[in-house]
C-alpha positions as CSV (number, residue, x, y, z in Angstrom):
1,X,-0.2,-0.3,0.2
2,X,0.9,3.5,-0.3
3,X,1.1,5.9,3.0
4,X,2.2,9.0,3.5
5,X,5.4,8.9,5.8
6,X,7.1,11.7,8.1
7,X,10.9,10.9,9.2
8,X,11.8,14.0,11.1
9,X,9.8,17.4,12.1
10,X,9.7,20.1,9.8
11,X,7.2,21.9,6.8
12,X,5.1,20.4,4.7
13,X,7.9,19.0,2.7
14,X,8.5,16.5,5.1
15,X,5.1,14.8,4.3
16,X,6.6,11.8,1.8
17,X,4.4,9.3,0.0
18,X,6.2,5.9,0.5
19,X,5.4,1.9,-0.4
20,X,4.7,-0.2,3.0
21,X,3.8,-3.5,3.4
22,X,-0.5,-4.0,4.0
23,X,-1.5,-3.8,7.7
24,X,-3.1,-7.1,9.3
25,X,-5.7,-7.2,11.7
26,X,-5.0,-9.1,14.9
27,X,-7.6,-10.0,17.6
28,X,-10.0,-6.7,18.1
29,X,-8.7,-4.8,15.3
30,X,-10.1,-4.2,11.9
31,X,-8.1,-2.7,8.5
32,X,-10.0,-0.6,6.7
33,X,-9.5,0.5,2.9
34,X,-10.0,4.2,2.3
35,X,-11.8,6.7,0.0
36,X,-11.3,9.7,1.3
37,X,-9.0,11.3,4.0
38,X,-9.6,14.2,6.2
39,X,-7.0,16.7,7.1
40,X,-6.9,18.4,10.2
41,X,-5.1,21.8,11.6
42,X,-3.7,19.6,14.5
43,X,-1.9,17.5,12.1
44,X,0.5,20.2,10.7
45,X,1.5,21.2,14.6
46,X,2.3,17.5,15.2
47,X,4.2,17.4,11.8
48,X,6.2,20.6,12.8
49,X,7.1,19.4,16.4
50,X,5.1,21.6,18.4
51,X,3.4,18.9,20.3
52,X,6.1,17.1,21.3
53,X,8.4,14.3,20.2
54,X,7.1,11.3,17.9
55,X,8.9,8.1,16.9
56,X,10.0,8.2,13.5
57,X,8.8,7.1,10.9
58,X,5.3,7.9,11.1
59,X,2.3,8.3,9.4
60,X,-0.3,11.1,10.1
61,X,-3.8,11.6,10.2
62,X,-7.0,10.3,12.4
63,X,-9.9,10.8,10.3
64,X,-10.7,8.7,7.3
65,X,-13.6,7.0,5.7
66,X,-13.9,3.6,3.6
67,X,-15.1,0.2,3.6
68,X,-13.9,-2.8,6.0
69,X,-11.0,-4.6,4.0
70,X,-10.6,-7.4,6.7
71,X,-11.6,-8.1,10.8
72,X,-9.6,-9.6,13.4
73,X,-10.7,-12.5,15.8
74,X,-13.4,-11.4,18.2
75,X,-14.6,-8.6,16.0
76,X,-18.5,-8.5,16.2
77,X,-19.3,-5.0,15.2
78,X,-18.1,-5.1,11.2
79,X,-17.6,-7.5,8.6
80,X,-15.5,-6.7,5.3
81,X,-17.2,-4.4,2.8
82,X,-19.1,-2.6,5.8
83,X,-19.1,1.7,4.9
84,X,-17.5,3.0,8.1
85,X,-15.8,6.2,9.3
86,X,-12.8,6.1,11.6
87,X,-11.7,8.6,14.4
88,X,-8.2,7.2,15.6
89,X,-6.3,4.5,14.2
90,X,-3.0,2.3,15.2
91,X,-1.4,3.1,12.3
92,X,-2.0,6.7,10.8
93,X,-4.6,7.5,8.4
94,X,-2.9,9.2,5.4
95,X,-2.6,5.8,3.7
96,X,-4.5,3.4,1.4
97,X,-5.0,1.2,4.4
98,X,-5.5,1.9,8.0
99,X,-5.2,-0.5,11.0
100,X,-7.7,0.2,13.6
101,X,-8.7,-0.8,17.2
102,X,-12.5,-1.7,16.5
103,X,-13.7,1.2,19.3
104,X,-12.2,3.6,16.4
105,X,-14.3,2.3,13.8
106,X,-17.9,3.7,13.1
107,X,-20.9,3.0,10.8
108,X,-21.1,5.5,8.1
109,X,-24.9,6.4,7.3
110,X,-25.7,5.3,3.5
111,X,-26.9,9.0,2.7
112,X,-23.2,10.4,3.8
113,X,-20.3,10.0,1.0
114,X,-16.7,9.0,1.5
115,X,-15.3,12.2,1.5
116,X,-18.0,13.5,4.5
117,X,-17.4,10.6,6.4
118,X,-13.5,11.5,6.7
119,X,-15.2,15.1,8.0
120,X,-16.7,13.6,10.7
121,X,-14.0,12.4,13.6
122,X,-12.0,15.6,14.7
123,X,-14.0,18.4,13.4
124,X,-17.6,17.0,14.4
125,X,-16.0,15.4,17.8
126,X,-14.3,18.7,18.9
127,X,-17.7,20.8,18.2
128,X,-19.9,18.4,19.7
129,X,-17.5,18.2,22.8
130,X,-17.2,22.0,22.9
131,X,-20.9,22.7,22.8
132,X,-22.4,19.9,25.1
133,X,-19.4,18.9,27.3
134,X,-17.7,22.0,28.2
135,X,-20.0,24.6,27.0
136,X,-23.2,23.1,28.6
137,X,-25.2,24.6,26.0
138,X,-28.9,24.6,26.7
139,X,-32.1,25.3,24.0
140,X,-33.2,28.6,24.1
141,X,-29.6,30.7,24.4
142,X,-27.7,31.7,21.9
143,X,-24.3,31.1,21.0
144,X,-21.7,32.9,18.7
145,X,-19.5,30.8,16.7
146,X,-16.3,33.0,16.3
147,X,-14.8,31.8,13.2
148,X,-17.7,29.6,11.6
149,X,-16.6,28.9,8.1
150,X,-14.0,25.7,8.7
151,X,-14.5,22.1,9.4
152,X,-15.4,22.4,13.3
153,X,-17.2,25.8,12.9
154,X,-19.8,24.5,10.4
155,X,-20.0,21.1,12.7
156,X,-20.9,23.7,15.7
157,X,-23.2,25.8,13.7
158,X,-25.2,22.5,12.6
159,X,-25.4,20.7,16.2
160,X,-26.4,24.4,17.9
161,X,-29.3,24.7,15.5
162,X,-30.6,21.6,15.9
163,X,-30.1,22.0,19.8
164,X,-32.8,24.9,19.7
165,X,-30.2,27.8,20.3
166,X,-29.9,31.0,18.4
167,X,-26.8,30.9,16.5
168,X,-24.4,33.7,15.5
169,X,-21.5,33.0,13.1
170,X,-18.8,34.9,12.1
171,X,-16.5,34.4,8.6
172,X,-14.0,36.4,7.1
173,X,-15.3,36.1,3.3
174,X,-18.4,36.8,1.4
175,X,-18.4,33.0,0.3
176,X,-18.0,32.0,3.8
177,X,-20.5,33.9,5.3
178,X,-23.1,32.9,2.5
179,X,-22.2,29.0,3.8
180,X,-22.6,29.6,7.3
181,X,-26.2,30.9,7.0
182,X,-27.0,28.0,4.6
183,X,-26.1,25.4,7.2
184,X,-28.4,27.2,9.8
185,X,-26.9,30.4,11.5
186,X,-29.8,33.0,12.4
187,X,-26.9,35.8,11.7
188,X,-24.2,36.0,10.0
189,X,-21.4,38.5,10.9
190,X,-17.9,39.8,9.0
191,X,-15.3,39.1,11.8
192,X,-12.9,41.8,9.8
193,X,-15.1,44.9,10.1
194,X,-14.2,46.9,13.1
195,X,-17.7,47.3,14.7
196,X,-19.0,43.4,14.6
197,X,-18.5,42.9,18.1
198,X,-21.4,45.6,18.5
199,X,-23.4,44.0,16.0
200,X,-23.7,41.1,18.8
201,X,-25.0,43.2,21.5
202,X,-27.4,44.8,19.2
203,X,-28.7,41.2,18.2
204,X,-29.1,40.4,21.7
205,X,-30.5,43.4,23.0
206,X,-27.6,44.4,25.0
207,X,-27.3,41.6,27.2
208,X,-24.7,39.6,25.1
209,X,-24.4,35.8,24.3
210,X,-24.4,32.8,26.5
211,X,-22.0,30.7,25.0
212,X,-18.9,31.3,22.5
213,X,-17.1,28.9,20.7
214,X,-14.0,30.3,20.2
215,X,-11.7,29.0,17.1
216,X,-8.6,31.9,17.4
217,X,-8.6,32.6,20.8
218,X,-5.1,34.7,20.2
219,X,-6.5,37.3,18.4
220,X,-10.3,37.0,19.9
221,X,-10.5,36.0,23.7
222,X,-10.2,39.4,25.1
223,X,-13.0,40.9,23.1
224,X,-14.9,37.6,23.9
225,X,-15.3,38.5,27.2
226,X,-16.9,41.9,26.7
227,X,-20.0,40.6,24.5
228,X,-20.7,37.5,26.9
229,X,-24.2,37.9,29.1
230,X,-24.1,37.3,33.1
231,X,-22.6,33.6,33.6
232,X,-21.6,33.4,29.8
233,X,-18.8,30.5,29.0
234,X,-16.5,30.8,26.3
235,X,-15.3,27.6,25.1
236,X,-11.7,27.6,23.4
237,X,-11.2,25.2,20.8
238,X,-8.2,26.7,19.2
239,X,-5.5,28.7,19.7
240,X,-2.4,29.8,18.0
241,X,-0.3,31.9,20.7
242,X,-0.4,33.9,23.6
243,X,-3.1,36.7,24.4
244,X,-3.8,39.4,26.8
245,X,-7.1,39.8,28.7
246,X,-8.7,42.0,31.3
247,X,-10.3,39.9,33.9
248,X,-12.6,42.7,35.0
249,X,-14.2,41.9,31.4
250,X,-15.5,38.8,32.9
251,X,-15.9,39.4,36.7
252,X,-18.9,41.5,36.8
253,X,-20.5,38.5,34.6
254,X,-19.4,35.5,36.8
255,X,-18.0,34.7,33.2
256,X,-16.2,31.2,32.3
257,X,-13.2,30.4,30.3
258,X,-13.3,26.7,29.5
259,X,-10.3,25.3,27.3
260,X,-10.6,22.0,25.8
261,X,-9.5,19.3,23.2
262,X,-10.9,16.3,22.2
263,X,-7.8,14.0,23.2
264,X,-9.1,14.5,26.7
265,X,-12.4,13.0,26.2
266,X,-12.7,9.4,27.9
267,X,-13.7,6.3,26.1
268,X,-17.2,6.8,27.5
269,X,-17.1,10.2,26.2
270,X,-16.4,9.1,22.8
271,X,-19.1,6.1,22.6
272,X,-21.6,8.9,23.2
273,X,-20.4,11.6,21.2
274,X,-20.2,9.3,18.1
275,X,-23.7,7.5,18.6
276,X,-25.2,11.5,18.9
277,X,-23.3,12.0,15.7
278,X,-24.2,9.2,13.7
279,X,-28.0,9.7,14.5
280,X,-27.8,13.4,13.6
281,X,-25.8,12.5,10.2
282,X,-28.8,9.9,9.6
283,X,-31.1,12.4,10.1
284,X,-30.0,14.9,8.2
285,X,-29.4,17.5,10.9
286,X,-25.7,17.4,10.3
287,X,-23.7,17.3,7.2
288,X,-20.4,17.6,6.6
289,X,-19.2,20.0,4.2
290,X,-16.3,19.6,1.6
291,X,-14.7,22.1,0.4
292,X,-11.8,20.7,-1.7
293,X,-10.4,17.1,-2.7
294,X,-6.6,16.5,-3.2
295,X,-4.9,13.6,-4.2
296,X,-2.9,11.6,-1.1
297,X,0.2,12.3,-3.1
298,X,0.0,16.2,-2.6
299,X,-0.7,16.2,1.3
300,X,2.2,18.7,1.3
301,X,-0.5,21.0,-0.7
302,X,-3.4,20.3,1.5
303,X,-1.4,21.2,4.9
304,X,0.0,24.4,3.4
305,X,-3.9,25.5,2.5
306,X,-5.7,24.5,5.8
307,X,-3.2,26.6,7.6
308,X,-4.3,29.5,5.4
309,X,-7.7,29.5,7.0
310,X,-9.5,30.4,3.9
311,X,-11.5,26.8,3.4
312,X,-15.0,26.6,3.5
313,X,-15.7,23.3,4.9
314,X,-13.0,20.6,4.6
315,X,-10.4,19.4,2.8
316,X,-9.7,15.8,2.1
317,X,-7.4,13.6,0.6
318,X,-8.3,11.2,-1.9
319,X,-5.9,7.7,-2.3
């Protein structure tokens, strides 16, 4: 099989397409033949060495969709040719074949394409955990999805709309804002405008929003605190550096800043998250949006583009 391998930390150029032996499923394991592979920002951080040491060489990636190629002894939930998506693996996802533990493999509803299936794991899992587990969102509240045009942002908009919240999204381009509106936001603002946060207060009659899902905390966190309602919560999903805040902007509101990463979810958390996501995918309330398909051999291009922050939906690799 062909797979992307990384032999040392560095820029996108360290992503090399190589020929490897096909993986074999031991007891409790599944081999998945990929049809599409999700690209996530976290994989660029791992590739560059920001997230610490790794054993080289390795194949990056956690998300993909395809069909079951083979199952090991004791696997009862899946059989060969089943349509599946994965969130996590033993061998890495940027490959034609992926070795997974059974718990990392999930049913892909027939209405969802393989490309969409590759966009589920990290984006929808992150949005779900931020929205429900960390944000403790409640029907009737108002949520601001700050940076709503990417994979996690679109997932958050769809989850919030389906849960009965008033949804305000932001985007930096006209095309992105139009997409966010199409995916369920009640209001969409241009976060490049100087007065867009005043628009948030206007939309909430000066009360502010109950919940903010923040994709770029190093730019926005200090400003987020100024538009929170009393007892409001900011959930930090992404950040690319340090930020200075004024604690007094949150003190009078008993506001919370809650950080998160999907990697801290327990096995029980993940089981519940994916059960909920699969139900939403099957009934149509959740629908991953694909921005671009790129050949697996051009994984370096995908890493470059995802960090430019201009995608409207998900970038996927096609083996």
